[in-house]
Each structure stands twice: as structure tokens, then as C-alpha cells.
C-alpha positions as CSV (number, residue, x, y, z in Angstrom):
1,X,147.1,105.6,127.9
2,X,146.5,102.0,128.6
3,X,144.5,99.3,126.7
4,X,142.2,99.6,129.7
5,X,141.9,103.5,129.6
6,X,140.9,103.4,126.1
7,X,138.0,100.9,126.9
8,X,136.8,102.9,129.2
9,X,137.2,106.1,127.4
10,X,135.2,104.1,124.6
11,X,132.0,102.9,127.0
12,X,132.2,106.1,128.1
13,X,131.8,107.4,124.1
14,X,129.1,104.9,123.6
15,X,127.4,106.3,126.4
16,X,127.4,109.5,125.3
17,X,126.1,108.5,121.7
18,X,123.3,106.9,124.0
19,X,122.3,109.9,125.5
20,X,122.5,111.6,122.9
21,X,120.3,109.8,120.7
22,X,117.3,109.5,123.7
23,X,118.1,113.3,123.5
24,X,117.4,113.9,120.1
25,X,114.1,111.4,119.7
26,X,113.0,113.8,122.9
27,X,113.4,116.2,120.3
28,X,111.6,114.6,117.6
29,X,109.1,113.6,119.9
30,X,108.5,117.0,121.0
31,X,108.4,118.8,117.5
32,X,105.8,116.0,116.4
33,X,103.5,116.8,119.3
34,X,103.9,121.2,118.5
35,X,103.3,120.0,114.7
36,X,100.0,118.3,115.7
37,X,99.4,121.2,118.3
38,X,99.3,123.1,115.2
39,X,97.6,120.9,112.8
40,X,100.6,120.4,110.7
41,X,103.2,117.8,110.0
42,X,106.3,117.9,111.9
43,X,109.6,119.1,110.3
44,X,111.9,116.9,112.0
45,X,113.2,113.9,109.9
46,X,115.3,110.8,110.9
47,X,115.2,110.6,114.5
48,X,117.9,109.6,115.6
49,X,121.9,109.2,114.2
50,X,121.8,110.6,111.1
51,X,121.2,107.6,108.2
52,X,125.0,108.3,106.8
53,X,128.4,106.6,107.5
54,X,130.0,109.9,109.0
55,X,127.8,109.3,112.2
56,X,130.9,106.4,112.4
57,X,133.6,108.5,111.1
58,X,134.5,109.3,114.6
59,X,135.2,105.9,116.3
60,X,138.6,105.6,113.5
61,X,139.7,107.9,116.4
62,X,140.7,104.9,118.3
63,X,143.6,104.2,115.8
64,X,145.9,107.1,116.8
65,X,147.7,105.5,119.0
66,X,149.2,103.0,115.8
67,X,149.4,106.4,114.4
68,X,151.4,107.5,116.7
69,X,153.3,104.7,117.0
70,X,153.9,105.5,113.5
71,X,155.1,109.0,113.4
72,X,157.6,108.2,116.2
73,X,159.4,105.4,114.8
74,X,158.4,102.4,117.3
75,X,156.7,100.6,114.6
76,X,159.0,98.0,112.8
77,X,158.7,98.0,109.0
78,X,156.8,101.4,108.9
79,X,155.9,101.1,105.4
80,X,153.9,97.9,105.9
81,X,152.3,99.5,109.1
82,X,151.4,102.7,107.0
83,X,149.9,100.5,104.0
84,X,148.1,98.4,106.6
85,X,146.6,101.6,108.4
86,X,145.6,103.4,105.3
87,X,144.0,100.1,103.9
88,X,142.0,99.5,107.5
89,X,141.3,102.6,107.1
90,X,139.4,102.5,103.8
91,X,137.8,99.5,104.8
92,X,135.9,100.4,107.5
93,X,134.9,103.7,105.8
94,X,134.2,101.8,102.8
95,X,131.9,99.5,105.1
96,X,130.0,102.2,107.8
97,X,129.0,103.9,104.5
98,X,127.6,100.9,102.9
99,X,125.8,99.7,106.4
100,X,123.2,102.7,106.1
101,X,121.7,100.9,102.8
102,X,119.9,97.5,103.4
103,X,120.6,96.8,99.6
104,X,124.6,97.4,99.9
105,X,125.2,96.1,103.3
106,X,123.5,93.0,102.5
107,X,126.0,93.0,99.0
108,X,128.3,90.2,98.6
109,X,130.9,92.8,98.1
110,X,130.0,94.1,101.8
111,X,130.5,91.1,103.4
112,X,134.1,90.4,101.4
113,X,134.7,93.9,102.5
114,X,134.3,93.0,105.9
115,X,135.7,89.6,105.4
116,X,139.2,91.6,104.9
117,X,138.9,94.0,107.1
118,X,139.3,90.6,109.5
119,X,142.2,89.8,107.7
120,X,144.0,92.5,108.4
121,X,142.9,93.5,111.6
122,X,144.6,89.8,112.9
123,X,147.5,90.3,110.6
124,X,148.6,93.9,112.2
125,X,147.4,92.3,115.2
126,X,149.7,89.6,115.0
127,X,152.6,91.4,114.1
128,X,152.7,94.8,115.7
129,X,150.3,94.2,119.2
130,X,149.7,97.1,121.9
131,X,147.7,100.3,120.3
132,X,147.0,97.9,116.9
133,X,144.7,95.3,119.3
134,X,142.7,98.7,118.7
135,X,141.5,97.9,115.6
136,X,139.7,94.6,117.1
137,X,136.8,96.9,118.3
138,X,136.5,99.2,115.6
139,X,136.1,95.8,113.4
140,X,133.3,95.1,115.7
141,X,131.7,98.3,115.2
142,X,131.7,97.7,111.4
143,X,130.5,94.2,112.0
144,X,127.6,95.0,114.2
145,X,126.6,97.9,111.4
146,X,126.5,95.5,108.7
147,X,125.5,92.0,110.1
148,X,121.9,93.3,111.9
149,X,119.9,90.3,112.7
150,X,119.1,87.0,114.3
151,X,123.1,85.9,114.0
152,X,124.3,88.8,115.0
153,X,124.5,87.7,118.7
154,X,126.5,84.7,117.7
155,X,128.9,86.6,115.4
156,X,129.7,89.4,118.2
157,X,130.5,86.1,120.8
158,X,132.3,84.7,118.3
159,X,134.3,87.7,117.3
160,X,134.7,89.0,120.9
161,X,136.1,85.2,121.7
162,X,139.0,85.6,118.4
163,X,139.7,89.4,119.5
164,X,140.8,88.0,123.0
165,X,142.6,85.1,122.2
166,X,144.4,86.8,119.5
167,X,145.4,89.9,122.0
168,X,146.1,87.2,124.8
169,X,148.9,85.8,122.5
170,X,150.4,89.4,122.0
171,X,149.7,91.2,125.1
172,X,148.8,88.7,127.7
173,X,145.4,87.5,129.2
174,X,144.8,91.6,130.5
175,X,144.7,93.0,127.5
176,X,142.5,89.4,126.0
177,X,139.8,90.5,128.8
178,X,139.8,94.2,127.4
179,X,139.8,93.6,124.0
180,X,137.8,91.2,123.9
181,X,134.9,93.3,126.2
182,X,135.3,96.3,124.1
183,X,135.2,94.3,120.9
184,X,131.8,92.9,121.8
185,X,130.6,96.5,123.1
186,X,131.2,98.1,119.9
187,X,129.1,95.0,117.8
188,X,126.4,95.2,120.4
189,X,125.5,98.5,121.0
190,X,126.1,100.0,117.5
191,X,123.8,97.2,115.8
192,X,121.2,98.1,118.8
193,X,121.7,102.2,117.9
194,X,121.4,101.4,114.0
195,X,118.6,98.9,114.3
196,X,116.8,100.7,116.8
197,X,117.1,104.3,114.3
198,X,116.6,102.1,111.3
199,X,113.5,100.7,112.6
200,X,111.7,104.4,113.4
201,X,112.3,105.3,110.0
202,X,110.7,102.3,109.0
203,X,107.8,103.1,111.3
204,X,107.4,106.7,110.2
205,X,107.6,105.3,106.6
206,X,105.0,102.6,107.1
207,X,102.8,105.2,108.8
208,X,102.6,107.6,106.1
209,X,102.0,105.1,103.9
210,X,99.0,104.5,105.8
211,X,97.8,107.7,106.1
212,X,98.1,107.9,102.4
213,X,96.2,104.9,101.8
214,X,93.8,105.6,104.4
215,X,93.1,108.9,102.4
216,X,92.4,107.5,98.6
217,X,90.2,105.0,100.5
218,X,88.1,107.6,102.1
219,X,88.2,109.5,98.3
220,X,86.7,106.5,96.7
221,X,84.1,105.5,99.6
222,X,83.3,109.9,99.4
223,X,83.0,109.5,95.5
224,X,81.0,106.3,95.9
225,X,78.7,107.3,98.7
226,X,77.6,110.8,96.9
227,X,76.6,108.7,93.7
228,X,74.1,106.5,96.0
229,X,72.9,109.5,98.0
230,X,72.4,111.9,95.5
231,X,72.5,110.5,92.4
232,X,68.3,108.6,93.3
233,X,67.3,111.7,94.7
234,X,68.0,113.9,91.8
235,X,67.2,110.9,89.0
236,X,63.6,111.6,90.6
237,X,63.5,115.1,91.0
238,X,64.5,115.1,87.1
239,X,61.5,112.1,86.2
240,X,58.9,114.1,88.1
241,X,59.7,117.6,87.0
242,X,59.8,116.2,83.5
243,X,56.0,114.7,84.5
244,X,54.9,118.0,85.7
245,X,55.7,120.1,82.9
246,X,54.1,117.2,80.5
247,X,50.7,117.5,82.9
248,X,51.0,121.0,83.3
249,X,48.8,122.4,79.7
250,X,46.3,119.9,80.6
251,X,45.6,118.3,83.9
252,X,47.0,121.4,86.5
253,X,46.1,119.4,89.8
254,X,48.4,116.2,88.4
255,X,51.1,119.0,87.6
256,X,50.8,120.3,91.3
257,X,50.5,116.5,93.0
258,X,54.1,116.4,90.9
259,X,55.4,119.7,92.4
260,X,54.5,118.5,96.0
261,X,56.1,115.1,95.4
262,X,59.3,117.5,94.0
263,X,59.2,119.5,97.0
264,X,58.6,116.3,99.4
265,X,61.7,114.9,97.5
266,X,63.8,117.6,98.0
267,X,63.1,117.7,101.8
268,X,64.2,114.3,101.9
269,X,67.4,114.9,100.5
270,X,67.8,117.4,102.9
271,X,67.2,115.5,105.9
272,X,69.7,112.6,104.5
273,X,72.3,114.8,104.1
274,X,72.4,116.8,107.4
275,X,71.9,113.0,108.7
276,X,75.2,112.0,106.4
277,X,77.1,115.1,107.7
278,X,76.8,114.0,111.4
279,X,77.2,110.0,110.4
280,X,73.8,108.9,111.9
281,X,72.0,108.0,108.8
282,X,70.5,104.5,108.2
283,X,68.9,103.0,104.9
284,X,65.6,101.5,105.4
285,X,64.4,98.9,102.9
286,X,60.8,99.6,103.2
287,X,61.7,103.7,102.5
288,X,63.7,102.7,100.2
289,X,60.8,100.4,98.4
290,X,58.0,103.4,98.3
291,X,60.2,105.6,96.9
292,X,61.4,103.2,94.1
293,X,57.3,103.0,93.5
294,X,56.8,107.0,93.4
295,X,59.7,107.0,90.9
296,X,58.8,104.3,88.8
297,X,55.5,105.5,88.2
298,X,56.1,109.1,87.8
299,X,59.0,107.4,85.0
300,X,56.1,105.8,83.5
301,X,57.0,102.3,84.8
302,X,55.0,100.1,86.1
303,X,56.4,99.3,89.7
304,X,55.4,95.6,90.9
305,X,57.1,94.9,94.2
306,X,57.3,91.6,95.6
307,X,58.0,90.4,99.7
308,X,58.2,87.0,101.2
309,X,59.9,85.4,104.3
310,X,61.0,86.5,107.4
311,X,61.5,90.2,108.4
312,X,64.9,91.5,108.0
313,X,67.9,93.0,110.5
314,X,68.5,96.4,109.9
315,X,71.9,95.8,109.4
316,X,70.8,93.8,106.1
317,X,67.6,96.3,105.3
318,X,70.4,98.8,105.1
319,X,72.4,97.0,102.5
320,X,69.5,95.8,100.2
321,X,68.3,99.4,100.6
322,X,71.6,100.7,98.7
323,X,70.7,98.2,96.3
324,X,67.3,99.2,95.7
325,X,68.0,102.4,94.9
326,X,70.9,102.1,92.9
327,X,68.9,99.6,91.1
328,X,65.5,102.0,90.0
329,X,67.9,105.0,89.6
330,X,69.6,103.0,87.3
331,X,66.0,101.6,85.6
332,X,64.7,105.1,85.0
333,X,67.5,106.8,83.8
334,X,68.9,103.8,81.1
335,X,66.7,101.0,80.5
336,X,64.0,102.7,79.0
337,X,61.7,99.9,80.5
338,X,57.7,100.0,80.8
339,X,58.0,97.6,83.9
340,X,60.7,96.6,87.0
341,X,60.0,94.0,89.6
342,X,61.7,93.9,92.6
343,X,61.6,91.1,94.7
344,X,63.0,90.5,98.3
345,X,63.2,86.8,99.8
346,X,64.6,85.6,103.1
347,X,65.4,82.8,104.9
348,X,67.2,81.4,107.9
349,X,70.6,81.6,106.3
350,X,70.2,84.3,103.2
351,X,68.3,87.7,102.1
352,X,68.2,87.6,98.2
353,X,67.0,90.7,96.2
354,X,65.9,90.8,92.3
355,X,65.1,94.0,90.2
356,X,64.6,92.9,86.7
357,X,63.1,95.3,83.9
358,X,61.8,95.1,80.7
359,X,64.0,97.4,78.9
360,X,66.7,97.2,76.0
361,X,69.1,94.9,78.1
362,X,71.9,97.4,78.0
363,X,74.3,96.9,80.9
364,X,73.4,99.9,83.6
365,X,76.2,99.4,85.2
366,X,78.4,100.6,82.1
367,X,81.1,103.4,82.6
368,X,79.8,106.5,80.8
369,X,81.9,109.2,79.6
370,X,82.9,111.3,82.8
371,X,80.8,108.9,85.6
372,X,83.0,105.7,86.0
373,X,80.6,103.6,86.6
374,X,80.8,104.2,90.5
375,X,77.3,102.9,91.7
376,X,77.1,99.0,91.5
377,X,80.8,99.0,91.2
378,X,80.9,100.4,95.0
379,X,77.5,98.2,96.3
380,X,79.5,95.3,95.4
381,X,81.9,96.3,97.6
382,X,79.7,97.0,100.1
383,X,78.1,93.4,99.7
384,X,81.3,91.6,99.2
385,X,82.8,93.0,103.0
386,X,79.5,92.0,104.1
387,X,80.0,88.7,103.2
388,X,77.6,88.8,100.1
389,X,77.9,89.6,96.4
390,X,76.1,91.1,93.8
391,X,75.8,90.4,90.2
392,X,74.1,92.4,87.6
393,X,73.5,91.7,83.9
394,X,70.7,91.1,80.8
395,X,68.3,88.9,81.6
396,X,67.4,85.8,79.6
397,X,64.1,86.6,79.0
398,X,65.6,90.4,78.1
399,X,65.8,93.1,80.2
400,X,68.5,94.3,83.1
401,X,68.6,92.4,86.2
402,X,70.5,92.8,89.1
403,X,71.0,90.3,92.4
404,X,72.2,91.1,95.5
405,X,72.5,88.2,98.3
406,X,73.2,88.7,101.8
407,X,73.8,86.3,104.7
408,X,71.2,86.5,107.1
409,X,72.3,88.7,110.7
410,X,75.4,87.3,112.3
411,X,77.5,88.9,115.2
412,X,80.8,89.2,112.1
413,X,77.8,90.2,109.7
414,X,76.8,92.9,112.4
415,X,79.7,93.8,112.5
416,X,80.8,94.5,109.4
417,X,77.8,96.2,108.1
418,X,77.3,98.4,111.2
419,X,81.0,99.5,110.3
420,X,80.4,100.5,106.8
421,X,77.2,101.9,107.0
422,X,78.7,104.0,109.9
423,X,81.6,105.7,107.4
424,X,79.0,105.4,104.6
425,X,77.8,108.4,104.0
426,X,79.2,110.9,106.4
427,X,81.4,112.5,103.3
428,X,78.4,113.0,101.2
């Protein structure tokens, strides 16, 4: 078999490998589609060539010509030739098996082994020529499997030119062209196929990581919004139930009024949950202020509500409504206050909400055992996403203050808040 025939055989082998890889990739995509239709995860892993060095071992058959020459006694100094063949195959196996691990293929030991393989290939080609020149395409294959990156093209061209020069010295320029072309082809095609296979696996791993983070983010959103949606309502129901129990022995009409309020709050909570599930719930600052007044009064806390400035945009009202709900819930639950002031001020550039009580001054956002302090923490994250801020802490005059600031509506702010409002309560 001539050198040109071997090159054509190699080209056909690479074409066959490419067709097999495409077929494997199509089977992988088909398995993904079938798994999605069934609602499960695909069972097919690692599309493309298997991620081990066994995929590159069959190419060692290209050295069968030199091995045949050794067996037939056509090679001078067969002991040196056999030792060279053994060392070449050992270096090839060592390099190709390490080429499927990024850290290992970029290690100094792998680069040194590749350099030794190049020196050994040069020595065998100069010493024997003929079939031994076919080690250059194998050297190109090992180079393409190891050196992937911006320097691969230049390295492949230099290696091909070097192989062509050595082959020209030993077998003529016809062999030089064939060996140079085969070396360049083997290095480039190997790097392309293995690089694409690795990129597919990395993209799949990145997709799985993004999906995992999305699930974690959704769980956090669910916990935060469940707290925001039901915490206030349940607190109002508890407070009004206690008020009704206290009033029942001496003023049945007042107790019935509290019970009617409980019914109203419960119906409103059912409506909110239905709207939350379908994703249509939109907060209203005016509604939250009305509920705050009722909840504070039922808890024997004097409500003082002040509003001033220009009208607020719906998106701004939605976020400030969440702040009012959470802050008033904390006042009712934890503050032991007798007075609560809620102030809303809006200007041309910024809106500010302040909720201050005259209670014990204990941090209402402090996590209690089993709760985790998700209320004010979740609101801080929401306002930060919309370009605002939330601060909470003891007041200099005593009590506790929650203060929220938001920029006046802009195109970017509206998009941010609409996105947060659209995703906020759906899972509650």
C-alpha cells in the first residue's frame, strides 16, 4: 500500500468518524425530545465521541506498516526499531488518554511527552523512512487532541510543514505533500471534533447548573412571597379574633363587628391567593394603608397616616404596599407599641416611605427560631432590584423605624418592578 493510499484511507476514516459523530448527536437530540415529551430527563449522556482515550486508540493501526516491516525483517537494526515503536505507542497512549481532561492535557508532563513524541517521530522517520513516515499523522492527531486553542492553527501548519520537509528528505516530494497534508488534516479534524464534543458537554453542564440555580431562586421567592402574602393577613385575623373574644362579654355588637372584619379579611385573603396563583395580583398602596389602619386599630395601636407629594406610579405603589404590609405586621406582632406613624412622601425623583412605632425598639427583622427573618430581608432584595433601598433599626426617640426609598418611575425601573411583580406571588 502506497503512502497516498494510506492518506486516502485515513481521510475516509475521518469522514466515517464524522458521520458517526453526527448520527450520535442526532440520536442524542432525539432522546432529548422524547424525554421532554414524557416530562422526564434524557437518559443519554455525553453526546459525541466517548470522553476517554479509547476513542483514539484505533488510529494506532496506521503504524501496522512499520510493525509489518519489523516482522518481515525489512527494517535495519530491528531492536532499535522495535524499541522506538514501543516507545511511540506508549507516548501516544499516555498523551491521548490525558487529552480528555483539561487540567491533565495542559500539564507540563503532557507537553513534555508530546515533545518527546515529536523527537522520536523525527528520529524514526529519518532513520527508516517509508512506512515509518506515517507516524507523523499520528503525531498530528496527538497534537490536535492536546493543543486546543488559538495556537492550534499555527501549530498545525508548522507541524505539517515540518512533516513534509522530513518526508521530502526521506521519500521525495510526492511523499512530502501526502504526509504534510495527512498531518495537518489529522491535527485539525481531531481538535475540531474533540473540541466540539467538549463544548457540548460543558454547555449541558452549564444548562443543568442554571436550572439548579433557577430552582433555588424559585424556592427562595416562594418562601419570601408566602411570608409577605399570608403573614399580614393571618396576623390581622389573630388580632381581630382576640379583640372579638375580649369584647364579646360586654359589647356583643362590637364583637360582631370584629367578626365581620375577620370574615372580610378572610375573603380578601382567598381572593389574593387566587390572584397570586394566576399571577395577576398587583399591590395597591391605598389598599395596604387602609388594611394597616384596621389592623393597628384592632391591636390597640393608634395609626397615624400621612401622605404628601405627587401621585405615585402603580409600580412604585406596588412595592411600597409590600413594605407597609410587612412593617405593620411586625408592629402588630412584636413591637408592643401604642402608636404607629406611616409617612409617604413623593417628589420628582424619589419616593420615600417611613413606618415608625413607639414600641420597645427591638429589631423586628431579627430572625426568630424557625422563621429565618425572611420578611424585611426579602423586601430589601426586591427594592434593591428596583434601584431602591430599605433600612430598618431602632429610632433615636425610641421604638423602631422601617424606611424605604425608591426612584420615581423610569423605563428601566418600570421594567424591573413589573418583572418582580409578575413573579412575586404566583407560587404563594
